[in-house]
N, C-alpha and C positions, 0 to 999 in steps of 0.2 A: 339511510344506510343500506347498501347492497348486502346479500348474504355472504358474499366473500369478505367484505369488510367487517361484518358482525363476527366472523369466524376469526379473522386477525385480531380484533379486539379481545375476543374471548382467549385467544392463545396467549396474548400478552398477560393475561391475568392468571395463567396456568402454572403452577409450580413443576419443577423437574419430576416430582413423584406423580404428577398427573391430576392433583387435586386443585379445584379452584380456591384460590386464597387471596382475593384481592385486598380484603380487610387486613391481611397480615403483612402486606407489602407496602413500603413507603411509597407515597404518591410519586415522588420523582423517580423511583425505580420503575414503576408502572409506565410513566411517560418514556423513560430511557428505552423500555423494552419495545416501544413503538418504532424506535428509530434503529435499534441494533440489526446488523445484517444487510442494511440498506447501503449502497454506495452513494453517499452525499458529497456534494461539492462543498468548498469551504464556506460559500455564501449560505447554502442550505443547512450547514452545521451551526452557523450563527443563529438561524431561525430556531432550530432545535434547542439550543443552549438558551435562548431567550424564553422558550416555552417552559424549560425545566426551572429556571431561575425566578420566572414571574407567573408561574403556573395559575394561581388563584385569580389573577387579573387577566392574563394573556388568553386563557381559554373562552373569555367572553368578548374579546374584541373582534371588530369587523375585520376583514381583509385589509382594508385601507389603513385602520388604525394599526393593526400588527405590522404591516409593511412600513409605516412611518416610525414606529418605535424601534424596529431592527434596523432600520436604514437600508432597506431593500425595495425593490419594485413590486407591485402587486402581482404581475406575472411570476415573479421569482417565488412568491408564497404559493402560488398555484402549482408551479413546477415542484416545489417541495412536497406539497401534499401528494402529487401524482407519483413522485419517487417512492413514497411510503405505500403505495397502492391504493390511494384514495381516489374517488372521482373528481374531487375538488377540495377546497378549504372547508366548506361547510361540513362535509362528511368527517374530516378530520376533527374539527372543532366539536362535533357531536359526540366523539369518542372521548375527547378531552375533558368536557364539562363535568361528567359524573366524577372523574378523578379529582377535578378541582374543588367540586362541592365536598368530597370526602375530606380532602386536605383542610378545607375551612372548618371541618367539624372537629379538627384537632389532631389529625395525624401527619401533618405536613412538617418536614424538617426545616430548621431555620436555614436562610439562603447561605450563610457561611458554612453550615454542615453540609449542604448540597454540594457547594463548591469543592470542599475538602473531600468528599466522597467521590465526586467526579474525577478529580485527579488521581486518587488512589485507583478507582475503577480502571482508568486508562493504563495504569501500570500493571494491573491485574491481567487486562486484555493482552498486554505485550508478553507477559509471562506465560500465557496460554499459547500465543504465536511461537514463542521459543521452544515451548514443550513439542509443538507440532514439527518444528525444524529437528528437534532432537529424535523424534520418531523417524523422520525422512532419512537422518543420517544413520539410522540403524543399519540400513542396507549400504555398506561402505562401497560395494561394487560399483554402483551408479555413479556416485560422486568422483571415485578414483578413475573411472573410465572416461568421464568428461573431462576431468583435470589432464588426463594424459593427452587426449585429443587436442585441447587448448594449447597445451605446452608444445606439441608438435606442429601447430601452425605458425609458420613464420612468413609474413607478419601475422600477428593476432589482432583483430579489430575489436574494440570494446565500444559499443553503442548505447548511449543513453540521452533521451531528449526530455525537455521541460523538467518536471518534478523528478525525474529519473537521473538527472545530470550528476547529482552529488554521488550517488552510488557507483556510476560508471567512472567518475573521476577517482573515487577512492580505489576501485579495483585496478584501474589503469596505472595509478601511482604506485601501488604495491607490486603489480605484475611486472613493471619495468625493472624492478630489482632482481626478478629471476628469469626474466625472458629477454631475448635479444632485440626483439622489435615489437612494440605494442603501439597501436594507433587508436587514438581516442576521437570518437566522433559525437559531438554533442549539438551539432547543427543539422536540421533536417533538410528536405528539398534537394536541389542540385548539389549542395555542399556534401551531403552524405552520399548522393549518387556517385559523385566523383571519387570520394574517398574509398567506397566499397569497391569500384571497378579497379582502382589503383592496387588496392590490397590483393584483389584476385589476380591481377596481372603480375604483382610481384611473388606470387607463390602461396599466398594465404589460402587456407582451407576452411577456417572457421571464424564466425562472428560470435561474441557474446553480447547478447542484447539485454538491457534492463528495461522493464515496462512496469512501472507502478501506477495505481489509480491517480488521475483519471487517465486512462490510456489514450495516447496521442495518435491522431490519424497519421501523422508524420513518421511515427515509429512503425506503424504496420506498412507504409509504402516502403520504408527502408529495408525492412526484413524481406518484403518481397523482391526488391531490387537485389538484394544479397543473394537470395535463392536463384533468381534468374541468371546471376552473373556465375553461379557454380559454387558459391559458398554455402556451407552448413551452417544453421543457427541453433546455438544454445540459448535459451530464454530463461531468464530470472524474473518471475512475476508473481503477483498475488494468485490466490486460488480461483479467482474469476475465469470462467471459460469464455472463449470468444475466438474471433479470427486470428489473433496474435498466436495463440496456442496451436491453432490448426496450420499455420504457416511455418512452425518451427519444427526443427528436427528432434531436439530434446528440450524437455521443459523442467525447470525446478521451480517449486512453489513456496512462498513464505508469506504469511499474512502480514498486512500492514496495520498499525494501531490507529484505529479511526474513531476514538472516543473523544478526541479534542478537535479543535477548528482545523487543524492542519495534521496530516498523518506523521506517524513516527515509523522508524524503519529499524528496529532493533533485530527483528528476525531476518529481513533480508540482509542486513549487515552481517549478521552471524553466518549465513549461508554464504556469503561472498567470501568471508575469511575462510570458511571450510574449503571452498573451491580453489582458493590461492594455496592452501595447504596442499591439496591434491595436485595442483600444477608443480609445486616445489618437490613434492615426492616423486612425481613421475620422472624426473631427470635430477637425482640427488647430486651428480658431480657438477653439472652446469650451475645448479642452484647454489652450491658452495662456493663455487669460483666467482660468480657474480656478487654474492653477498659479501665475500672478502674483499673483492675489488671496490665495491661501493664504499665499504667501512675504511679502506685506505684512502680513497679520494676525500671522504668526509673529514678524515683526520688531518689529510694534507691541506685542505681548503678551509677548514674550520667551519663546518656547516652548521654545528649545533653549539649550544651553551655548554 
């Protein structure tokens, strides 16, 4: 194991107070610490969860056996180890084996308890993400300024591709209640290109883009197209820095819950709702008129039970 890998393994065993306390931490928690903070794909999270759930056995499997047990390819296991910062699977296994031996000695949680704790840990991580959004919204000027700009853009384009589609659809659905022309773009390539150029030609000035992990190349291409067409871009994304941030005019960040096989989006959803509120407050008369008009239509046509 390289010196860098040794440092990471040691860091995983250090408590927030700075004292090494491997023997005081549950083996499952020590394994989770190796994975925390790394952007893993759903397939890689399956490998991580298998290692947590079957630690005492999995830590001694060959790469071939581990891949077969999880139901992935051998290269997938290699890429998983590399995503954690290791030179390969053998280096990762070298770190896992002492933890597994410690678990065999009597400190391993039951598999049911591990699963129970893992789900609770996922909720705890989302609570922390929401706390970060709360701190972000302490500066109300920023969110109100962005809301005002989006409210004034007619049309307003909302962009979300791949995993970000659901957030974009939620925002666009709600924004249409308070904004006269909201255009939703959920397809990349030439479809996004056409929609963005048409929005600009129709007088639009802003695009609100959602980009959650894993960040799609199509999203970056669409953002660059918007900028080249003369549109400004407000981006809602996770805290990861990268070209999407560099290409955007304004960036709002909210962490995603990454403790489970698929991400959860409590914090981005809350941030989106706050931005909708800022849009509504930017033009209260228009907001009130549109909301009342919608309620009248809903009553007339019996939209709801």
